[in-house]
N, CA and C atoms as a LAMMPS dump frame, in Angstrom:
ITEM: TIMESTEP
0
ITEM: NUMBER OF ATOMS
462
ITEM: BOX BOUNDS ff ff ff
-5.0000000000000000e+02 5.0000000000000000e+02
-5.0000000000000000e+02 5.0000000000000000e+02
-5.0000000000000000e+02 5.0000000000000000e+02
ITEM: ATOMS id mol type element x y z
1 1 1 N -352.974 228.717 360.381
2 1 2 C -352.407 229.021 359.201
3 1 3 C -352.718 227.719 358.306
4 2 1 N -352.783 228.041 357.111
5 2 2 C -353.128 226.956 356.031
6 2 3 C -351.758 226.223 355.532
7 3 1 N -351.83 225.062 355.205
8 3 2 C -350.85 224.404 354.644
9 3 3 C -351.078 224.11 353.115
10 4 1 N -350.073 224.198 352.244
11 4 2 C -350.298 224.217 350.81
12 4 3 C -349.497 223.044 350.237
13 5 1 N -349.962 222.477 349.203
14 5 2 C -349.249 221.51 348.385
15 5 3 C -348.926 222.3 347.083
16 6 1 N -347.602 222.538 346.967
17 6 2 C -347.209 223.335 345.705
18 6 3 C -346.395 222.574 344.769
19 7 1 N -346.948 222.639 343.462
20 7 2 C -346.255 222.011 342.358
21 7 3 C -345.967 222.968 341.157
22 8 1 N -344.665 222.977 340.832
23 8 2 C -344.15 223.966 339.652
24 8 3 C -344.58 225.349 340.113
25 9 1 N -344.471 225.737 341.403
26 9 2 C -344.657 227 341.784
27 9 3 C -346.155 227.558 341.942
28 10 1 N -347.018 226.609 341.724
29 10 2 C -348.49 226.939 341.828
30 10 3 C -349.085 226.044 342.846
31 11 1 N -349.959 226.65 343.755
32 11 2 C -350.485 225.819 344.74
33 11 3 C -351.513 224.914 344.072
34 12 1 N -351.367 223.523 344.409
35 12 2 C -352.35 222.657 343.857
36 12 3 C -353.51 222.421 344.834
37 13 1 N -353.246 222.354 346.112
38 13 2 C -354.279 222.115 347.217
39 13 3 C -353.873 222.874 348.393
40 14 1 N -354.845 223.288 349.27
41 14 2 C -354.589 223.678 350.602
42 14 3 C -355.54 223.009 351.512
43 15 1 N -355.083 223.103 352.789
44 15 2 C -355.855 222.514 353.948
45 15 3 C -355.711 223.458 355.065
46 16 1 N -356.683 223.613 355.991
47 16 2 C -356.678 224.248 357.306
48 16 3 C -356.44 223.216 358.363
49 17 1 N -356.588 222.147 358.022
50 17 2 C -356.397 220.981 359.035
51 17 3 C -354.961 220.419 358.933
52 18 1 N -354.584 219.671 359.935
53 18 2 C -353.281 219.067 359.845
54 18 3 C -353.37 218.136 358.812
55 19 1 N -352.523 218.298 357.727
56 19 2 C -352.72 217.275 356.502
57 19 3 C -352.541 215.835 356.987
58 20 1 N -351.754 215.547 358.051
59 20 2 C -351.718 214.09 358.582
60 20 3 C -352.81 213.447 359.14
61 21 1 N -353.854 214.425 359.521
62 21 2 C -355.075 214.061 360.069
63 21 3 C -356.205 213.759 358.949
64 22 1 N -355.968 214.326 357.835
65 22 2 C -356.97 214.409 356.788
66 22 3 C -356.564 213.531 355.708
67 23 1 N -355.317 213.299 355.249
68 23 2 C -354.942 212.634 354.07
69 23 3 C -354.019 211.418 354.533
70 24 1 N -353.806 210.438 353.673
71 24 2 C -352.837 209.374 353.849
72 24 3 C -351.408 210.104 353.969
73 25 1 N -350.565 209.636 354.645
74 25 2 C -349.174 210.15 354.848
75 25 3 C -348.425 210.363 353.531
76 26 1 N -348.643 209.567 352.465
77 26 2 C -347.939 209.833 351.323
78 26 3 C -348.424 211.081 350.576
79 27 1 N -349.769 211.326 350.769
80 27 2 C -350.294 212.766 350.225
81 27 3 C -350.091 213.852 351.28
82 28 1 N -350.172 213.5 352.566
83 28 2 C -350.005 214.667 353.517
84 28 3 C -348.597 215.343 353.487
85 29 1 N -347.479 214.504 353.219
86 29 2 C -346.171 215.015 353.131
87 29 3 C -346.059 216.111 352.002
88 30 1 N -346.975 216.16 351.041
89 30 2 C -346.857 217.272 350.071
90 30 3 C -347.288 218.594 350.586
91 31 1 N -348.098 218.685 351.679
92 31 2 C -348.604 219.982 352.236
93 31 3 C -347.52 220.505 353.204
94 32 1 N -346.444 220.975 352.531
95 32 2 C -345.287 221.253 353.397
96 32 3 C -345.019 222.866 353.522
97 33 1 N -345.883 223.596 352.939
98 33 2 C -345.738 225.138 352.863
99 33 3 C -346.812 225.809 353.655
100 34 1 N -346.433 226.719 354.594
101 34 2 C -347.43 227.453 355.256
102 34 3 C -347.823 228.624 354.37
103 35 1 N -349.111 228.927 354.208
104 35 2 C -349.408 229.933 353.442
105 35 3 C -350.48 230.906 354.191
106 36 1 N -350.654 232.081 353.761
107 36 2 C -351.719 233.016 354.511
108 36 3 C -353.182 232.267 354.223
109 37 1 N -354.064 232.73 355.123
110 37 2 C -355.378 232.282 355.028
111 37 3 C -356.093 232.554 353.775
112 38 1 N -355.736 233.669 353.142
113 38 2 C -356.42 234.166 351.877
114 38 3 C -356.072 233.386 350.567
115 39 1 N -354.953 232.746 350.556
116 39 2 C -354.503 231.973 349.45
117 39 3 C -355.474 230.737 349.093
118 40 1 N -355.498 230.456 347.962
119 40 2 C -356.366 229.265 347.554
120 40 3 C -355.563 228.508 346.503
121 41 1 N -355.981 227.351 346.167
122 41 2 C -355.569 226.44 344.969
123 41 3 C -355.45 227.474 343.769
124 42 1 N -354.29 227.289 342.915
125 42 2 C -354.132 228.058 341.796
126 42 3 C -353.331 229.321 342.029
127 43 1 N -353.113 229.71 343.248
128 43 2 C -352.236 230.869 343.488
129 43 3 C -350.857 230.532 343.321
130 44 1 N -349.994 231.519 343.108
131 44 2 C -348.499 231.291 343.002
132 44 3 C -347.832 232.445 343.709
133 45 1 N -346.606 232.109 344.15
134 45 2 C -345.661 233.102 344.776
135 45 3 C -344.692 233.652 343.857
136 46 1 N -344.881 234.996 343.608
137 46 2 C -343.857 235.734 342.686
138 46 3 C -343.151 236.718 343.756
139 47 1 N -341.94 236.316 343.876
140 47 2 C -341.18 237.09 344.953
141 47 3 C -341.656 236.772 346.296
142 48 1 N -342.044 237.796 347.069
143 48 2 C -342.611 237.562 348.251
144 48 3 C -344.167 237.833 348.295
145 49 1 N -344.703 237.796 347.13
146 49 2 C -346.233 238.227 347.046
147 49 3 C -346.973 237.134 346.447
148 50 1 N -347.994 236.541 347.229
149 50 2 C -348.953 235.62 346.644
150 50 3 C -349.815 236.224 345.666
151 51 1 N -349.967 235.581 344.524
152 51 2 C -350.692 236.152 343.325
153 51 3 C -351.894 235.211 342.934
154 52 1 N -353.013 235.667 342.929
155 52 2 C -354.271 234.902 342.469
156 52 3 C -354.1 234.709 340.926
157 53 1 N -354.717 233.478 340.484
158 53 2 C -354.539 233.21 339.1
159 53 3 C -355.462 234.061 338.204
160 54 1 N -355.004 234.31 336.988
161 54 2 C -355.758 235.213 336.16
162 54 3 C -357.238 234.543 335.888
163 55 1 N -358.222 235.388 335.918
164 55 2 C -359.589 234.941 335.618
165 55 3 C -359.633 234.373 334.285
166 56 1 N -360.242 233.145 334.026
167 56 2 C -360.271 232.575 332.715
168 56 3 C -361 233.588 331.708
169 57 1 N -360.463 233.476 330.596
170 57 2 C -361.181 234.355 329.485
171 57 3 C -362.504 233.843 329.381
172 58 1 N -363.551 234.675 329.239
173 58 2 C -364.849 234.279 328.859
174 58 3 C -365.013 233.975 327.469
175 59 1 N -365.51 232.779 327.129
176 59 2 C -365.677 232.503 325.809
177 59 3 C -367.102 232.737 325.261
178 60 1 N -367.259 233.272 324.24
179 60 2 C -368.378 233.616 323.65
180 60 3 C -369.078 232.347 323.151
181 61 1 N -370.361 231.946 323.667
182 61 2 C -370.986 230.731 323.328
183 61 3 C -371.949 231.168 322.008
184 62 1 N -371.549 230.552 320.965
185 62 2 C -372.435 230.798 319.828
186 62 3 C -373.641 229.909 319.886
187 63 1 N -374.794 230.523 319.59
188 63 2 C -376.015 229.568 319.443
189 63 3 C -375.855 228.614 318.38
190 64 1 N -376.276 227.452 318.458
191 64 2 C -376.182 226.552 317.327
192 64 3 C -377.283 226.585 316.452
193 65 1 N -377.048 226.555 315.208
194 65 2 C -378.063 226.664 314.174
195 65 3 C -379.175 225.661 314.311
196 66 1 N -380.357 225.994 314.191
197 66 2 C -381.55 225.169 314.323
198 66 3 C -381.472 223.996 313.212
199 67 1 N -381.68 222.796 313.703
200 67 2 C -381.66 221.678 312.841
201 67 3 C -382.992 221.683 311.982
202 68 1 N -382.952 221.892 310.661
203 68 2 C -384.197 221.938 309.871
204 68 3 C -384.157 220.769 308.953
205 69 1 N -383.237 219.926 308.948
206 69 2 C -383.214 218.748 307.976
207 69 3 C -383.662 217.462 308.891
208 70 1 N -384.754 216.868 308.431
209 70 2 C -385.037 215.573 309.145
210 70 3 C -385.638 214.617 308.167
211 71 1 N -385.717 213.375 308.581
212 71 2 C -386.243 212.39 307.561
213 71 3 C -387.766 212.585 307.481
214 72 1 N -388.338 211.997 306.173
215 72 2 C -389.672 212.035 306.29
216 72 3 C -390.444 211.21 307.315
217 73 1 N -389.82 210.215 307.746
218 73 2 C -390.398 209.324 308.727
219 73 3 C -390.548 210.076 310.261
220 74 1 N -389.467 210.79 310.406
221 74 2 C -389.478 211.629 311.704
222 74 3 C -390.587 212.682 311.529
223 75 1 N -390.659 213.317 310.327
224 75 2 C -391.617 214.354 310.196
225 75 3 C -393.072 213.681 310.399
226 76 1 N -393.276 212.653 309.706
227 76 2 C -394.661 212.073 309.856
228 76 3 C -394.989 211.674 311.29
229 77 1 N -394.061 211.057 312.067
230 77 2 C -394.25 210.88 313.369
231 77 3 C -394.478 211.918 314.337
232 78 1 N -394.303 213.076 313.785
233 78 2 C -394.739 214.287 314.671
234 78 3 C -396.275 214.561 314.734
235 79 1 N -396.867 213.875 313.763
236 79 2 C -398.395 214.018 313.851
237 79 3 C -398.959 212.869 314.921
238 80 1 N -399.94 213.278 315.524
239 80 2 C -400.581 212.485 316.559
240 80 3 C -401.203 211.274 315.863
241 81 1 N -401.669 210.233 316.53
242 81 2 C -402.379 209.185 315.892
243 81 3 C -403.723 209.679 315.243
244 82 1 N -404.319 210.518 316.049
245 82 2 C -405.668 210.975 315.585
246 82 3 C -405.544 211.812 314.312
247 83 1 N -404.401 212.522 314.231
248 83 2 C -404.001 213.392 313.006
249 83 3 C -403.751 212.444 311.881
250 84 1 N -403.032 211.606 312.067
251 84 2 C -402.607 210.585 310.981
252 84 3 C -403.918 209.877 310.459
253 85 1 N -404.762 209.45 311.432
254 85 2 C -406.051 208.844 311.134
255 85 3 C -406.887 209.705 310.228
256 86 1 N -406.977 210.997 310.677
257 86 2 C -407.805 211.904 309.838
258 86 3 C -407.206 212.094 308.456
259 87 1 N -405.894 212.202 308.228
260 87 2 C -405.286 212.217 307.078
261 87 3 C -405.476 211.112 306.186
262 88 1 N -405.333 209.872 306.728
263 88 2 C -405.565 208.584 306.083
264 88 3 C -407.052 208.487 305.633
265 89 1 N -408.016 208.924 306.301
266 89 2 C -409.352 208.883 306.042
267 89 3 C -409.653 209.779 304.984
268 90 1 N -409.216 211.07 305.044
269 90 2 C -409.341 211.963 303.937
270 90 3 C -408.703 211.553 302.497
271 91 1 N -407.612 210.913 302.701
272 91 2 C -406.876 210.461 301.556
273 91 3 C -407.666 209.257 300.842
274 92 1 N -408.376 208.593 301.698
275 92 2 C -409.074 207.359 301.129
276 92 3 C -410.317 207.768 300.348
277 93 1 N -410.561 208.975 300.324
278 93 2 C -411.817 209.45 299.48
279 93 3 C -411.44 209.907 298.106
280 94 1 N -410.345 209.385 297.524
281 94 2 C -409.98 209.75 296.282
282 94 3 C -410.796 209.296 295.192
283 95 1 N -411.87 208.331 295.394
284 95 2 C -412.794 207.829 294.494
285 95 3 C -414.154 208.462 294.65
286 96 1 N -414.275 209.553 295.646
287 96 2 C -415.553 210.124 295.958
288 96 3 C -416.026 210.907 294.663
289 97 1 N -417.387 211.009 294.695
290 97 2 C -417.995 211.768 293.631
291 97 3 C -418.189 213.279 294.133
292 98 1 N -417.94 213.439 295.495
293 98 2 C -418.145 214.73 296.014
294 98 3 C -416.918 215.578 295.594
295 99 1 N -417.022 216.563 294.883
296 99 2 C -415.729 217.39 294.444
297 99 3 C -414.924 217.886 295.584
298 100 1 N -415.485 218.327 296.625
299 100 2 C -414.761 218.823 297.825
300 100 3 C -413.889 217.555 298.376
301 101 1 N -414.619 216.365 298.582
302 101 2 C -413.822 215.259 299.185
303 101 3 C -412.616 214.896 298.247
304 102 1 N -412.907 214.885 296.912
305 102 2 C -412.004 214.453 295.919
306 102 3 C -410.865 215.397 295.971
307 103 1 N -411.149 216.716 295.949
308 103 2 C -410.066 217.751 295.869
309 103 3 C -409.181 217.59 297.178
310 104 1 N -409.765 217.382 298.387
311 104 2 C -409.002 217.246 299.44
312 104 3 C -408.179 215.972 299.403
313 105 1 N -408.708 214.991 298.92
314 105 2 C -407.824 213.746 298.911
315 105 3 C -406.662 213.825 297.927
316 106 1 N -406.931 214.413 296.784
317 106 2 C -405.819 214.638 295.804
318 106 3 C -404.748 215.597 296.442
319 107 1 N -405.1 216.701 297.094
320 107 2 C -404.255 217.611 297.652
321 107 3 C -403.38 216.921 298.77
322 108 1 N -404.027 216.037 299.587
323 108 2 C -403.236 215.329 300.523
324 108 3 C -402.413 214.308 299.956
325 109 1 N -402.834 213.611 298.827
326 109 2 C -401.988 212.685 298.207
327 109 3 C -400.734 213.271 297.602
328 110 1 N -400.866 214.498 296.958
329 110 2 C -399.708 215.148 296.313
330 110 3 C -398.673 215.496 297.506
331 111 1 N -399.098 215.992 298.632
332 111 2 C -398.181 216.332 299.713
333 111 3 C -397.664 215.026 300.24
334 112 1 N -398.406 214.087 300.621
335 112 2 C -398.033 212.886 301.342
336 112 3 C -397.155 211.871 300.414
337 113 1 N -397.565 211.764 299.158
338 113 2 C -396.941 210.872 298.338
339 113 3 C -395.382 211.309 298.135
340 114 1 N -395.048 212.585 298.049
341 114 2 C -393.663 212.983 298.16
342 114 3 C -392.99 212.57 299.354
343 115 1 N -393.684 212.571 300.632
344 115 2 C -393.13 212.222 301.708
345 115 3 C -392.893 210.676 301.787
346 116 1 N -393.849 210.017 301.143
347 116 2 C -393.804 208.435 301.117
348 116 3 C -392.732 207.874 300.028
349 117 1 N -392.273 208.856 299.286
350 117 2 C -391.234 208.289 298.204
351 117 3 C -390.039 207.787 298.847
352 118 1 N -389.741 206.438 298.626
353 118 2 C -388.487 205.918 299.286
354 118 3 C -387.133 206.615 298.83
355 119 1 N -387.175 207.424 297.848
356 119 2 C -385.939 208.02 297.33
357 119 3 C -385.734 209.257 298.207
358 120 1 N -386.687 209.688 298.873
359 120 2 C -386.537 211.009 299.775
360 120 3 C -386.055 210.536 301.13
361 121 1 N -384.885 210.834 301.453
362 121 2 C -384.2 210.439 302.567
363 121 3 C -384.22 211.52 303.611
364 122 1 N -384.314 212.861 303.249
365 122 2 C -384.435 213.954 304.127
366 122 3 C -385.23 214.895 303.583
367 123 1 N -385.713 215.875 304.437
368 123 2 C -386.58 217.016 304.138
369 123 3 C -386.237 218.181 304.943
370 124 1 N -386.461 219.446 304.353
371 124 2 C -386.08 220.699 305.129
372 124 3 C -387.411 221.142 305.563
373 125 1 N -387.495 221.396 306.895
374 125 2 C -388.714 221.871 307.609
375 125 3 C -389.012 223.189 306.985
376 126 1 N -388.098 223.956 306.625
377 126 2 C -388.333 225.282 306.21
378 126 3 C -388.706 225.573 304.711
379 127 1 N -388.785 224.393 304.074
380 127 2 C -389.024 224.416 302.668
381 127 3 C -390.491 224.705 302.344
382 128 1 N -390.717 225.478 301.403
383 128 2 C -392.117 226.064 301.032
384 128 3 C -393.164 224.98 301.051
385 129 1 N -392.787 223.744 300.375
386 129 2 C -393.689 222.688 300.28
387 129 3 C -394.141 222.208 301.705
388 130 1 N -393.282 222.159 302.616
389 130 2 C -393.727 221.688 303.91
390 130 3 C -394.441 222.746 304.672
391 131 1 N -394.016 223.895 304.6
392 131 2 C -394.901 225 305.244
393 131 3 C -396.201 225.115 304.578
394 132 1 N -396.198 225.02 303.208
395 132 2 C -397.609 225.176 302.602
396 132 3 C -398.44 224.048 302.747
397 133 1 N -397.846 222.861 302.973
398 133 2 C -398.585 221.638 303.288
399 133 3 C -399.201 221.669 304.715
400 134 1 N -398.441 222.194 305.574
401 134 2 C -398.969 222.193 307.008
402 134 3 C -400.086 223.231 307.101
403 135 1 N -399.961 224.467 306.345
404 135 2 C -400.908 225.526 306.236
405 135 3 C -402.195 224.886 305.571
406 136 1 N -402.116 224.018 304.6
407 136 2 C -403.213 223.437 304.035
408 136 3 C -403.954 222.457 304.961
409 137 1 N -403.329 221.778 305.732
410 137 2 C -403.839 220.958 306.748
411 137 3 C -404.674 221.645 307.853
412 138 1 N -404.173 222.852 308.146
413 138 2 C -404.748 223.882 309.032
414 138 3 C -406.023 224.302 308.338
415 139 1 N -406.091 224.744 307.129
416 139 2 C -407.042 225.392 306.398
417 139 3 C -408.223 224.345 306.19
418 140 1 N -407.995 223.17 306.204
419 140 2 C -409.072 222.078 306.043
420 140 3 C -409.328 221.52 307.411
421 141 1 N -408.917 222.086 308.386
422 141 2 C -409.326 221.622 309.837
423 141 3 C -408.826 220.221 310.094
424 142 1 N -407.795 219.778 309.49
425 142 2 C -407.222 218.513 309.957
426 142 3 C -406.345 218.759 311.22
427 143 1 N -405.546 219.694 311.19
428 143 2 C -404.789 220.132 312.439
429 143 3 C -405.047 221.503 312.808
430 144 1 N -404.739 221.983 314.022
431 144 2 C -404.71 223.336 314.489
432 144 3 C -403.625 224.134 314.005
433 145 1 N -403.542 225.368 314.182
434 145 2 C -402.4 226.114 313.869
435 145 3 C -401.232 225.838 314.91
436 146 1 N -401.682 225.634 316.107
437 146 2 C -400.798 225.196 317.223
438 146 3 C -400.178 224.008 316.835
439 147 1 N -400.838 222.909 316.406
440 147 2 C -400.09 221.772 316.114
441 147 3 C -399.336 221.944 314.845
442 148 1 N -399.575 222.663 313.937
443 148 2 C -398.894 222.876 312.744
444 148 3 C -397.505 223.521 313.196
445 149 1 N -397.512 224.516 314.17
446 149 2 C -396.36 225.004 314.477
447 149 3 C -395.429 224.102 315.373
448 150 1 N -396.016 223.232 316.068
449 150 2 C -395.176 222.157 316.692
450 150 3 C -394.72 221.081 315.737
451 151 1 N -395.476 220.651 314.782
452 151 2 C -395.061 219.772 313.753
453 151 3 C -393.971 220.33 312.851
454 152 1 N -393.994 221.609 312.612
455 152 2 C -393.085 222.202 311.623
456 152 3 C -391.977 222.895 312.434
457 153 1 N -391.876 222.757 313.768
458 153 2 C -390.787 223.402 314.624
459 153 3 C -389.577 222.871 314.346
460 154 1 N -388.533 223.783 314.302
461 154 2 C -387.171 223.556 314.077
462 154 3 C -386.501 223.32 315.325
């Protein structure tokens, strides 16, 4: 037969061993009630019937909203060193006489100068400017679509 420690009408703990062989005597003395083998901690005695505790209510776990706001620095650090180098190299060609290189440099300057502005403390990854900037980097083969998805991930 099990021994139970009962507090305020509810079983706090049970043991199948002699409580004085398992616990310190000050604790063992609390296991003073014989209970049937099927009862466990949390059960209570209502009249002559042992009653199991009510099952806890299941709480609905709401998914957290994705974080879309990050700092420009965190955004730029999502680019690998090789990607950052390719961007810097392309931006350095703003004095080029080649119209394609010049256009690429100017487009990258427009996108990254906004990110470099010290007044900009946060940016939204879902903003059209960001998604279009990443799409542009893909279109000029500076990054792959897979990398754009990772860099722009929320």
